[in-house]
All heavy atoms as TSV, in Angstrom:
chain	resi	resn	atom	element	x	y	z
A	1	MET	N	N	-4.870	-7.768	-5.900
A	1	MET	CA	C	-5.226	-7.172	-4.631
A	1	MET	C	C	-5.494	-5.686	-4.827
A	1	MET	O	O	-4.807	-5.022	-5.587
A	1	MET	CB	C	-4.084	-7.379	-3.629
A	1	MET	CG	C	-4.290	-6.644	-2.320
A	1	MET	SD	S	-2.970	-6.875	-1.116
A	1	MET	CE	C	-3.535	-8.360	-0.342
A	2	LYS	N	N	-6.495	-5.198	-4.141
A	2	LYS	CA	C	-6.816	-3.784	-4.185
A	2	LYS	C	C	-6.008	-3.034	-3.125
A	2	LYS	O	O	-5.613	-3.608	-2.110
A	2	LYS	CB	C	-8.302	-3.566	-3.926
A	2	LYS	CG	C	-9.189	-4.073	-5.031
A	2	LYS	CD	C	-10.626	-3.727	-4.726
A	2	LYS	CE	C	-11.523	-4.160	-5.869
A	2	LYS	NZ	N	-12.908	-3.728	-5.656
A	3	TYR	N	N	-5.815	-1.756	-3.375
A	3	TYR	CA	C	-5.089	-0.903	-2.441
A	3	TYR	C	C	-5.750	-0.929	-1.065
A	3	TYR	O	O	-5.076	-1.070	-0.043
A	3	TYR	CB	C	-5.027	0.521	-2.994
A	3	TYR	CG	C	-4.312	1.491	-2.102
A	3	TYR	CD1	C	-2.933	1.584	-2.133
A	3	TYR	CD2	C	-5.015	2.314	-1.220
A	3	TYR	CE1	C	-2.265	2.475	-1.313
A	3	TYR	CE2	C	-4.351	3.197	-0.395
A	3	TYR	CZ	C	-2.982	3.281	-0.450
A	3	TYR	OH	O	-2.321	4.156	0.378
A	4	SER	N	N	-7.076	-0.820	-1.034
A	4	SER	CA	C	-7.792	-0.788	0.247
A	4	SER	C	C	-7.623	-2.098	1.022
A	4	SER	O	O	-7.559	-2.091	2.254
A	4	SER	CB	C	-9.278	-0.491	0.029
A	4	SER	OG	O	-9.869	-1.478	-0.806
A	5	GLU	N	N	-7.530	-3.212	0.306
A	5	GLU	CA	C	-7.301	-4.500	0.963
A	5	GLU	C	C	-5.907	-4.548	1.589
A	5	GLU	O	O	-5.731	-5.062	2.699
A	5	GLU	CB	C	-7.458	-5.643	-0.033
A	5	GLU	CG	C	-8.862	-5.813	-0.564
A	5	GLU	CD	C	-8.955	-6.778	-1.733
A	5	GLU	OE1	O	-7.940	-7.027	-2.418
A	5	GLU	OE2	O	-10.066	-7.274	-1.961
A	6	ALA	N	N	-4.936	-4.021	0.873
A	6	ALA	CA	C	-3.565	-3.998	1.386
A	6	ALA	C	C	-3.473	-3.125	2.635
A	6	ALA	O	O	-2.830	-3.501	3.619
A	6	ALA	CB	C	-2.607	-3.495	0.313
A	7	VAL	N	N	-4.134	-1.979	2.606
A	7	VAL	CA	C	-4.119	-1.084	3.766
A	7	VAL	C	C	-4.810	-1.751	4.960
A	7	VAL	O	O	-4.314	-1.682	6.088
A	7	VAL	CB	C	-4.773	0.277	3.431
A	7	VAL	CG1	C	-4.985	1.111	4.681
A	7	VAL	CG2	C	-3.923	1.036	2.423
A	8	ALA	N	N	-5.914	-2.425	4.708
A	8	ALA	CA	C	-6.618	-3.118	5.790
A	8	ALA	C	C	-5.738	-4.206	6.396
A	8	ALA	O	O	-5.696	-4.372	7.626
A	8	ALA	CB	C	-7.919	-3.712	5.269
A	9	GLU	N	N	-5.023	-4.935	5.554
A	9	GLU	CA	C	-4.131	-5.971	6.067
A	9	GLU	C	C	-2.984	-5.361	6.861
A	9	GLU	O	O	-2.582	-5.885	7.906
A	9	GLU	CB	C	-3.602	-6.853	4.932
A	9	GLU	CG	C	-2.844	-8.052	5.442
A	9	GLU	CD	C	-2.390	-9.026	4.358
A	9	GLU	OE1	O	-2.914	-8.974	3.221
A	9	GLU	OE2	O	-1.513	-9.845	4.664
A	10	LEU	N	N	-2.464	-4.239	6.378
A	10	LEU	CA	C	-1.411	-3.540	7.118
A	10	LEU	C	C	-1.898	-3.101	8.494
A	10	LEU	O	O	-1.178	-3.216	9.486
A	10	LEU	CB	C	-0.907	-2.324	6.337
A	10	LEU	CG	C	0.112	-2.604	5.247
A	10	LEU	CD1	C	0.278	-1.394	4.343
A	10	LEU	CD2	C	1.443	-2.995	5.862
A	11	GLU	N	N	-3.126	-2.614	8.550
A	11	GLU	CA	C	-3.693	-2.204	9.828
A	11	GLU	C	C	-3.833	-3.396	10.774
A	11	GLU	O	O	-3.554	-3.297	11.971
A	11	GLU	CB	C	-5.039	-1.516	9.620
A	11	GLU	CG	C	-4.905	-0.152	8.976
A	11	GLU	CD	C	-6.235	0.473	8.561
A	11	GLU	OE1	O	-7.272	-0.231	8.563
A	11	GLU	OE2	O	-6.227	1.668	8.238
A	12	ALA	N	N	-4.245	-4.538	10.228
A	12	ALA	CA	C	-4.374	-5.748	11.043
A	12	ALA	C	C	-3.009	-6.215	11.542
A	12	ALA	O	O	-2.870	-6.621	12.700
A	12	ALA	CB	C	-5.055	-6.852	10.235
A	13	ILE	N	N	-2.018	-6.139	10.683
A	13	ILE	CA	C	-0.659	-6.527	11.076
A	13	ILE	C	C	-0.150	-5.614	12.183
A	13	ILE	O	O	0.437	-6.071	13.173
A	13	ILE	CB	C	0.290	-6.510	9.857
A	13	ILE	CG1	C	-0.041	-7.678	8.934
A	13	ILE	CG2	C	1.761	-6.553	10.297
A	13	ILE	CD1	C	0.687	-7.643	7.600
A	14	THR	N	N	-0.390	-4.329	12.041
A	14	THR	CA	C	0.032	-3.364	13.057
A	14	THR	C	C	-0.604	-3.685	14.406
A	14	THR	O	O	0.059	-3.669	15.439
A	14	THR	CB	C	-0.322	-1.927	12.628
A	14	THR	OG1	O	0.334	-1.640	11.386
A	14	THR	CG2	C	0.119	-0.917	13.659
A	15	ALA	N	N	-1.895	-4.005	14.383
A	15	ALA	CA	C	-2.593	-4.353	15.624
A	15	ALA	C	C	-1.999	-5.613	16.254
A	15	ALA	O	O	-1.808	-5.673	17.476
A	15	ALA	CB	C	-4.084	-4.540	15.341
A	16	LYS	N	N	-1.691	-6.602	15.415
A	16	LYS	CA	C	-1.084	-7.841	15.935
A	16	LYS	C	C	0.279	-7.560	16.552
A	16	LYS	O	O	0.626	-8.104	17.602
A	16	LYS	CB	C	-0.927	-8.868	14.816
A	16	LYS	CG	C	-2.213	-9.513	14.386
A	16	LYS	CD	C	-1.967	-10.501	13.248
A	16	LYS	CE	C	-3.264	-10.995	12.653
A	16	LYS	NZ	N	-3.044	-11.868	11.484
A	17	MET	N	N	1.067	-6.708	15.877
A	17	MET	CA	C	2.408	-6.402	16.367
A	17	MET	C	C	2.359	-5.665	17.704
A	17	MET	O	O	3.258	-5.804	18.529
A	17	MET	CB	C	3.179	-5.562	15.339
A	17	MET	CG	C	3.545	-6.303	14.084
A	17	MET	SD	S	4.239	-5.168	12.881
A	17	MET	CE	C	5.769	-5.991	12.513
A	18	GLN	N	N	1.312	-4.888	17.902
A	18	GLN	CA	C	1.191	-4.106	19.123
A	18	GLN	C	C	0.551	-4.888	20.262
A	18	GLN	O	O	0.568	-4.432	21.401
A	18	GLN	CB	C	0.384	-2.834	18.852
A	18	GLN	CG	C	1.101	-1.873	17.939
A	18	GLN	CD	C	0.248	-0.677	17.551
A	18	GLN	OE1	O	-0.965	-0.687	17.673
A	18	GLN	NE2	N	0.901	0.377	17.067
A	19	SER	N	N	0.016	-6.058	19.973
A	19	SER	CA	C	-0.650	-6.842	21.012
A	19	SER	C	C	0.371	-7.592	21.862
A	19	SER	O	O	1.489	-7.888	21.417
A	19	SER	CB	C	-1.637	-7.830	20.392
A	19	SER	OG	O	-0.961	-8.932	19.834
A	20	ALA	N	N	-0.046	-7.907	23.054
A	20	ALA	CA	C	0.823	-8.653	23.968
A	20	ALA	C	C	1.012	-10.097	23.508
A	20	ALA	O	O	1.943	-10.771	23.933
A	20	ALA	CB	C	0.222	-8.622	25.369
A	21	ASP	N	N	0.135	-10.563	22.623
A	21	ASP	CA	C	0.202	-11.945	22.135
A	21	ASP	C	C	1.252	-12.154	21.042
A	21	ASP	O	O	1.519	-13.285	20.660
A	21	ASP	CB	C	-1.164	-12.376	21.586
A	21	ASP	CG	C	-2.236	-12.372	22.656
A	21	ASP	OD1	O	-1.893	-12.549	23.841
A	21	ASP	OD2	O	-3.414	-12.194	22.307
A	22	CYS	N	N	1.815	-11.102	20.525
A	22	CYS	CA	C	2.777	-11.217	19.425
A	22	CYS	C	C	4.130	-11.662	19.973
A	22	CYS	O	O	4.767	-10.958	20.746
A	22	CYS	CB	C	2.907	-9.882	18.696
A	22	CYS	SG	S	3.967	-9.971	17.250
A	23	ASP	N	N	4.572	-12.839	19.532
A	23	ASP	CA	C	5.878	-13.320	19.975
A	23	ASP	C	C	6.938	-12.989	18.930
A	23	ASP	O	O	6.638	-12.549	17.825
A	23	ASP	CB	C	5.846	-14.825	20.276
A	23	ASP	CG	C	5.460	-15.664	19.064
A	23	ASP	OD1	O	5.581	-15.179	17.928
A	23	ASP	OD2	O	5.036	-16.815	19.258
A	24	ILE	N	N	8.171	-13.193	19.284
A	24	ILE	CA	C	9.295	-12.817	18.425
A	24	ILE	C	C	9.300	-13.583	17.109
A	24	ILE	O	O	9.668	-13.038	16.073
A	24	ILE	CB	C	10.641	-12.964	19.178
A	24	ILE	CG1	C	11.769	-12.238	18.445
A	24	ILE	CG2	C	10.995	-14.430	19.378
A	24	ILE	CD1	C	11.701	-10.763	18.541
A	25	ASP	N	N	8.844	-14.823	17.112
A	25	ASP	CA	C	8.803	-15.614	15.883
A	25	ASP	C	C	7.756	-15.052	14.918
A	25	ASP	O	O	7.994	-14.976	13.717
A	25	ASP	CB	C	8.504	-17.081	16.199
A	25	ASP	CG	C	9.609	-17.724	17.024
A	25	ASP	OD1	O	10.799	-17.437	16.743
A	25	ASP	OD2	O	9.289	-18.473	17.949
A	26	SER	N	N	6.637	-14.655	15.436
A	26	SER	CA	C	5.586	-14.061	14.604
A	26	SER	C	C	5.996	-12.682	14.096
A	26	SER	O	O	5.637	-12.287	12.996
A	26	SER	CB	C	4.284	-13.934	15.391
A	26	SER	OG	O	3.825	-15.192	15.791
A	27	LEU	N	N	6.736	-11.965	14.898
A	27	LEU	CA	C	7.142	-10.605	14.544
A	27	LEU	C	C	7.931	-10.568	13.240
A	27	LEU	O	O	7.704	-9.708	12.393
A	27	LEU	CB	C	7.961	-9.995	15.679
A	27	LEU	CG	C	8.358	-8.539	15.537
A	27	LEU	CD1	C	7.121	-7.653	15.420
A	27	LEU	CD2	C	9.213	-8.103	16.706
A	28	ALA	N	N	8.824	-11.513	13.046
A	28	ALA	CA	C	9.628	-11.541	11.815
A	28	ALA	C	C	8.746	-11.761	10.591
A	28	ALA	O	O	8.890	-11.071	9.578
A	28	ALA	CB	C	10.689	-12.629	11.908
A	29	ALA	N	N	7.811	-12.695	10.680
A	29	ALA	CA	C	6.921	-12.977	9.549
A	29	ALA	C	C	5.984	-11.807	9.283
A	29	ALA	O	O	5.731	-11.453	8.125
A	29	ALA	CB	C	6.115	-14.243	9.827
A	30	LEU	N	N	5.468	-11.197	10.344
A	30	LEU	CA	C	4.576	-10.050	10.182
A	30	LEU	C	C	5.309	-8.868	9.552
A	30	LEU	O	O	4.760	-8.163	8.694
A	30	LEU	CB	C	3.980	-9.642	11.536
A	30	LEU	CG	C	2.978	-10.613	12.146
A	30	LEU	CD1	C	2.652	-10.213	13.583
A	30	LEU	CD2	C	1.710	-10.699	11.305
A	31	THR	N	N	6.534	-8.659	9.965
A	31	THR	CA	C	7.334	-7.569	9.402
A	31	THR	C	C	7.592	-7.795	7.918
A	31	THR	O	O	7.475	-6.867	7.106
A	31	THR	CB	C	8.668	-7.426	10.159
A	31	THR	OG1	O	8.381	-7.168	11.535
A	31	THR	CG2	C	9.501	-6.285	9.606
A	32	ALA	N	N	7.909	-9.010	7.543
A	32	ALA	CA	C	8.156	-9.326	6.132
A	32	ALA	C	C	6.898	-9.087	5.298
A	32	ALA	O	O	6.971	-8.499	4.208
A	32	ALA	CB	C	8.627	-10.769	5.991
A	33	ARG	N	N	5.758	-9.523	5.794
A	33	ARG	CA	C	4.503	-9.320	5.063
A	33	ARG	C	C	4.175	-7.834	4.972
A	33	ARG	O	O	3.730	-7.355	3.922
A	33	ARG	CB	C	3.362	-10.088	5.744
A	33	ARG	CG	C	2.023	-9.914	5.074
A	33	ARG	CD	C	2.022	-10.447	3.655
A	33	ARG	NE	N	0.698	-10.284	3.065
A	33	ARG	CZ	C	0.469	-10.172	1.775
A	33	ARG	NH1	N	1.459	-10.264	0.905
A	33	ARG	NH2	N	-0.752	-10.005	1.317
A	34	ALA	N	N	4.393	-7.102	6.042
A	34	ALA	CA	C	4.129	-5.662	6.034
A	34	ALA	C	C	4.988	-4.963	4.982
A	34	ALA	O	O	4.501	-4.079	4.263
A	34	ALA	CB	C	4.376	-5.067	7.413
A	35	LEU	N	N	6.222	-5.370	4.857
A	35	LEU	CA	C	7.107	-4.769	3.848
A	35	LEU	C	C	6.606	-5.057	2.438
A	35	LEU	O	O	6.650	-4.179	1.561
A	35	LEU	CB	C	8.536	-5.259	4.026
A	35	LEU	CG	C	9.269	-4.703	5.242
A	35	LEU	CD1	C	10.629	-5.380	5.405
A	35	LEU	CD2	C	9.440	-3.195	5.119
A	36	GLU	N	N	6.119	-6.277	2.203
A	36	GLU	CA	C	5.549	-6.611	0.889
A	36	GLU	C	C	4.348	-5.716	0.585
A	36	GLU	O	O	4.203	-5.203	-0.528
A	36	GLU	CB	C	5.093	-8.071	0.862
A	36	GLU	CG	C	6.198	-9.088	0.886
A	36	GLU	CD	C	5.657	-10.514	1.030
A	36	GLU	OE1	O	4.428	-10.726	0.965
A	36	GLU	OE2	O	6.486	-11.420	1.202
A	37	LEU	N	N	3.491	-5.544	1.572
A	37	LEU	CA	C	2.293	-4.732	1.386
A	37	LEU	C	C	2.642	-3.262	1.173
A	37	LEU	O	O	2.030	-2.585	0.336
A	37	LEU	CB	C	1.350	-4.892	2.586
A	37	LEU	CG	C	0.713	-6.267	2.723
A	37	LEU	CD1	C	0.081	-6.423	4.100
A	37	LEU	CD2	C	-0.319	-6.504	1.623
A	38	LEU	N	N	3.621	-2.772	1.906
A	38	LEU	CA	C	4.050	-1.386	1.727
A	38	LEU	C	C	4.614	-1.158	0.328
A	38	LEU	O	O	4.337	-0.131	-0.305
A	38	LEU	CB	C	5.086	-1.003	2.785
A	38	LEU	CG	C	4.540	-0.810	4.192
A	38	LEU	CD1	C	5.683	-0.712	5.191
A	38	LEU	CD2	C	3.652	0.422	4.262
A	39	LYS	N	N	5.375	-2.106	-0.165
A	39	LYS	CA	C	5.924	-2.001	-1.525
A	39	LYS	C	C	4.786	-1.975	-2.544
A	39	LYS	O	O	4.791	-1.163	-3.467
A	39	LYS	CB	C	6.860	-3.172	-1.803
A	39	LYS	CG	C	7.478	-3.126	-3.173
A	39	LYS	CD	C	8.402	-4.312	-3.429
A	39	LYS	CE	C	8.916	-4.257	-4.852
A	39	LYS	NZ	N	9.698	-5.433	-5.207
A	40	PHE	N	N	3.795	-2.863	-2.364
A	40	PHE	CA	C	2.645	-2.897	-3.251
A	40	PHE	C	C	1.920	-1.552	-3.238
A	40	PHE	O	O	1.588	-1.001	-4.302
A	40	PHE	CB	C	1.674	-4.015	-2.831
A	40	PHE	CG	C	0.347	-3.942	-3.519
A	40	PHE	CD1	C	0.188	-4.442	-4.801
A	40	PHE	CD2	C	-0.747	-3.349	-2.894
A	40	PHE	CE1	C	-1.041	-4.352	-5.448
A	40	PHE	CE2	C	-1.966	-3.257	-3.533
A	40	PHE	CZ	C	-2.121	-3.762	-4.811
A	41	CYS	N	N	1.671	-1.010	-2.053
A	41	CYS	CA	C	0.951	0.261	-1.934
A	41	CYS	C	C	1.727	1.401	-2.594
A	41	CYS	O	O	1.140	2.228	-3.300
A	41	CYS	CB	C	0.682	0.590	-0.467
A	41	CYS	SG	S	-0.575	-0.454	0.293
A	42	LYS	N	N	3.021	1.429	-2.379
A	42	LYS	CA	C	3.855	2.474	-2.983
A	42	LYS	C	C	3.784	2.408	-4.506
A	42	LYS	O	O	3.616	3.425	-5.179
A	42	LYS	CB	C	5.303	2.330	-2.509
A	42	LYS	CG	C	6.226	3.364	-3.074
A	42	LYS	CD	C	7.650	3.149	-2.585
A	42	LYS	CE	C	8.601	4.114	-3.256
A	42	LYS	NZ	N	9.993	3.890	-2.854
A	43	GLU	N	N	3.911	1.200	-5.057
A	43	GLU	CA	C	3.850	1.030	-6.509
A	43	GLU	C	C	2.474	1.420	-7.055
A	43	GLU	O	O	2.371	2.058	-8.099
A	43	GLU	CB	C	4.183	-0.404	-6.886
A	43	GLU	CG	C	5.639	-0.757	-6.665
A	43	GLU	CD	C	5.942	-2.236	-6.825
A	43	GLU	OE1	O	5.010	-3.040	-7.047
A	43	GLU	OE2	O	7.132	-2.597	-6.705
A	44	LYS	N	N	1.424	1.047	-6.336
A	44	LYS	CA	C	0.063	1.366	-6.759
A	44	LYS	C	C	-0.151	2.885	-6.755
A	44	LYS	O	O	-0.726	3.446	-7.696
A	44	LYS	CB	C	-0.941	0.668	-5.832
A	44	LYS	CG	C	-2.368	0.845	-6.213
A	44	LYS	CD	C	-2.723	-0.030	-7.386
A	44	LYS	CE	C	-4.225	-0.026	-7.593
A	44	LYS	NZ	N	-4.605	-0.664	-8.828
A	45	LEU	N	N	0.306	3.553	-5.720
A	45	LEU	CA	C	0.172	5.007	-5.642
A	45	LEU	C	C	0.955	5.703	-6.758
A	45	LEU	O	O	0.467	6.646	-7.378
A	45	LEU	CB	C	0.637	5.516	-4.278
A	45	LEU	CG	C	-0.296	5.216	-3.114
A	45	LEU	CD1	C	0.394	5.561	-1.792
A	45	LEU	CD2	C	-1.603	5.966	-3.251
A	46	PHE	N	N	2.174	5.223	-7.026
A	46	PHE	CA	C	2.991	5.811	-8.083
A	46	PHE	C	C	2.317	5.634	-9.445
A	46	PHE	O	O	2.224	6.578	-10.231
A	46	PHE	CB	C	4.388	5.174	-8.092
A	46	PHE	CG	C	5.288	5.756	-9.135
A	46	PHE	CD1	C	5.900	6.981	-8.947
A	46	PHE	CD2	C	5.529	5.069	-10.322
A	46	PHE	CE1	C	6.729	7.525	-9.930
A	46	PHE	CE2	C	6.350	5.596	-11.303
A	46	PHE	CZ	C	6.950	6.831	-11.101
A	47	LYS	N	N	1.819	4.424	-9.703
A	47	LYS	CA	C	1.155	4.143	-10.973
A	47	LYS	C	C	-0.093	5.011	-11.137
A	47	LYS	O	O	-0.329	5.578	-12.206
A	47	LYS	CB	C	0.779	2.663	-11.050
A	47	LYS	CG	C	0.122	2.269	-12.347
A	47	LYS	CD	C	-0.210	0.785	-12.367
A	47	LYS	CE	C	-0.958	0.433	-13.641
A	47	LYS	NZ	N	-1.396	-0.945	-13.674
A	48	THR	N	N	-0.871	5.125	-10.089
A	48	THR	CA	C	-2.079	5.942	-10.148
A	48	THR	C	C	-1.736	7.403	-10.380
A	48	THR	O	O	-2.393	8.088	-11.174
A	48	THR	CB	C	-2.895	5.776	-8.851
A	48	THR	OG1	O	-3.237	4.396	-8.706
A	48	THR	CG2	C	-4.162	6.614	-8.882
A	49	ASP	N	N	-0.703	7.891	-9.724
A	49	ASP	CA	C	-0.262	9.276	-9.916
A	49	ASP	C	C	0.122	9.527	-11.371
A	49	ASP	O	O	-0.262	10.552	-11.957
A	49	ASP	CB	C	0.926	9.569	-8.991
A	49	ASP	CG	C	1.408	10.996	-9.103
A	49	ASP	OD1	O	0.586	11.922	-8.900
A	49	ASP	OD2	O	2.614	11.193	-9.385
A	50	GLU	N	N	0.840	8.588	-11.969
A	50	GLU	CA	C	1.239	8.732	-13.370
A	50	GLU	C	C	0.020	8.730	-14.295
A	50	GLU	O	O	-0.036	9.507	-15.252
A	50	GLU	CB	C	2.210	7.611	-13.768
A	50	GLU	CG	C	3.562	7.705	-13.095
A	50	GLU	CD	C	4.305	8.989	-13.431
A	50	GLU	OE1	O	4.353	9.373	-14.613
A	50	GLU	OE2	O	4.823	9.631	-12.494
A	51	GLU	N	N	-0.947	7.873	-14.011
A	51	GLU	CA	C	-2.153	7.813	-14.832
A	51	GLU	C	C	-2.955	9.114	-14.738
A	51	GLU	O	O	-3.464	9.619	-15.749
A	51	GLU	CB	C	-3.018	6.627	-14.421
A	51	GLU	CG	C	-2.413	5.291	-14.798
A	51	GLU	CD	C	-3.173	4.099	-14.229
A	51	GLU	OE1	O	-4.197	4.282	-13.543
A	51	GLU	OE2	O	-2.730	2.965	-14.485
A	52	VAL	N	N	-3.047	9.669	-13.550
A	52	VAL	CA	C	-3.773	10.931	-13.368
A	52	VAL	C	C	-3.055	12.054	-14.108
A	52	VAL	O	O	-3.692	12.876	-14.777
A	52	VAL	CB	C	-3.939	11.258	-11.867
A	52	VAL	CG1	C	-4.445	12.679	-11.662
A	52	VAL	CG2	C	-4.883	10.264	-11.206
A	53	LYS	N	N	-1.736	12.088	-14.022
A	53	LYS	CA	C	-0.972	13.112	-14.740
A	53	LYS	C	C	-1.207	13.016	-16.247
A	53	LYS	O	O	-1.365	14.040	-16.916
A	53	LYS	CB	C	0.519	12.981	-14.431
A	53	LYS	CG	C	0.896	13.482	-13.062
A	53	LYS	CD	C	2.383	13.295	-12.808
A	53	LYS	CE	C	2.754	13.732	-11.413
A	53	LYS	NZ	N	4.176	13.497	-11.109
A	54	LYS	N	N	-1.233	11.791	-16.794
A	54	LYS	CA	C	-1.488	11.613	-18.223
A	54	LYS	C	C	-2.872	12.127	-18.591
A	54	LYS	O	O	-3.054	12.787	-19.616
A	54	LYS	CB	C	-1.374	10.141	-18.617
A	54	LYS	CG	C	0.018	9.644	-18.781
A	54	LYS	CD	C	0.009	8.195	-19.249
A	54	LYS	CE	C	1.388	7.653	-19.397
A	54	LYS	NZ	N	1.386	6.251	-19.856
A	55	CYS	N	N	-3.857	11.807	-17.766
A	55	CYS	CA	C	-5.220	12.264	-18.024
A	55	CYS	C	C	-5.297	13.785	-18.011
A	55	CYS	O	O	-5.955	14.394	-18.877
A	55	CYS	CB	C	-6.190	11.702	-16.986
A	55	CYS	SG	S	-6.501	9.938	-17.141
A	56	LEU	N	N	-4.643	14.409	-17.066
A	56	LEU	CA	C	-4.646	15.874	-16.982
A	56	LEU	C	C	-3.936	16.504	-18.170
A	56	LEU	O	O	-4.391	17.526	-18.692
A	56	LEU	CB	C	-4.021	16.338	-15.666
A	56	LEU	CG	C	-4.829	16.019	-14.404
A	56	LEU	CD1	C	-4.035	16.389	-13.160
A	56	LEU	CD2	C	-6.184	16.721	-14.425
A	57	GLU	N	N	-2.851	15.890	-18.607
A	57	GLU	CA	C	-2.144	16.399	-19.783
A	57	GLU	C	C	-3.022	16.290	-21.035
A	57	GLU	O	O	-3.071	17.209	-21.845
A	57	GLU	CB	C	-0.846	15.636	-19.996
A	57	GLU	CG	C	0.233	15.971	-19.009
A	57	GLU	CD	C	1.476	15.099	-19.189
A	57	GLU	OE1	O	1.595	14.377	-20.199
A	57	GLU	OE2	O	2.340	15.143	-18.278
A	58	THR	N	N	-3.697	15.159	-21.182
A	58	THR	CA	C	-4.600	14.967	-22.323
A	58	THR	C	C	-5.729	15.986	-22.286
A	58	THR	O	O	-6.065	16.581	-23.324
A	58	THR	CB	C	-5.190	13.534	-22.303
A	58	THR	OG1	O	-4.123	12.591	-22.349
A	58	THR	CG2	C	-6.128	13.303	-23.477
A	59	LEU	N	N	-6.277	16.207	-21.118
A	59	LEU	CA	C	-7.348	17.194	-20.977
A	59	LEU	C	C	-6.846	18.587	-21.305
A	59	LEU	O	O	-7.505	19.330	-22.038
A	59	LEU	CB	C	-7.910	17.160	-19.556
A	59	LEU	CG	C	-9.023	18.142	-19.232
A	59	LEU	CD1	C	-10.244	17.865	-20.104
A	59	LEU	CD2	C	-9.379	18.081	-17.766
A	60	SER	N	N	-5.686	18.918	-20.815
A	60	SER	CA	C	-5.101	20.228	-21.078
A	60	SER	C	C	-4.832	20.421	-22.559
A	60	SER	O	O	-5.100	21.486	-23.124
A	60	SER	CB	C	-3.809	20.380	-20.279
A	60	SER	OG	O	-3.203	21.620	-20.552
A	61	ASP	N	N	-4.321	19.399	-23.229
A	61	ASP	CA	C	-4.036	19.461	-24.658
A	61	ASP	C	C	-5.319	19.621	-25.474
A	61	ASP	O	O	-5.342	20.362	-26.451
A	61	ASP	CB	C	-3.278	18.223	-25.134
A	61	ASP	CG	C	-1.868	18.154	-24.599
A	61	ASP	OD1	O	-1.354	19.182	-24.105
A	61	ASP	OD2	O	-1.267	17.060	-24.671
A	62	SER	N	N	-6.371	18.940	-25.063
A	62	SER	CA	C	-7.610	19.007	-25.820
A	62	SER	C	C	-8.342	20.340	-25.608
A	62	SER	O	O	-9.112	20.755	-26.480
A	62	SER	CB	C	-8.541	17.842	-25.437
A	62	SER	OG	O	-9.004	17.974	-24.128
A	63	LEU	N	N	-8.088	20.998	-24.504
A	63	LEU	CA	C	-8.723	22.292	-24.256
A	63	LEU	C	C	-7.945	23.438	-24.883
A	63	LEU	O	O	-8.473	24.542	-25.026
A	63	LEU	CB	C	-8.858	22.529	-22.741
A	63	LEU	CG	C	-9.835	21.598	-22.016
A	63	LEU	CD1	C	-9.796	21.883	-20.519
A	63	LEU	CD2	C	-11.246	21.750	-22.547
A	64	GLY	N	N	-6.729	23.156	-25.266
A	64	GLY	CA	C	-5.950	24.119	-25.976
A	64	GLY	C	C	-5.170	24.988	-25.099
A	64	GLY	O	O	-4.696	25.953	-25.053
């Protein structure tokens, strides 16, 4: 899954949770899925941050 797909799904879940059609049974499942997506996004952001830092360090080392 791509980060943008996870964010789009989170946005859809948020809209469902805010709608009058969302019942209590659906709310629990939507919340669980949202937590999974948030964890995925956090891990993806952390990994990307580490990769960018490595690239910058390599660039800095090669420039002297």
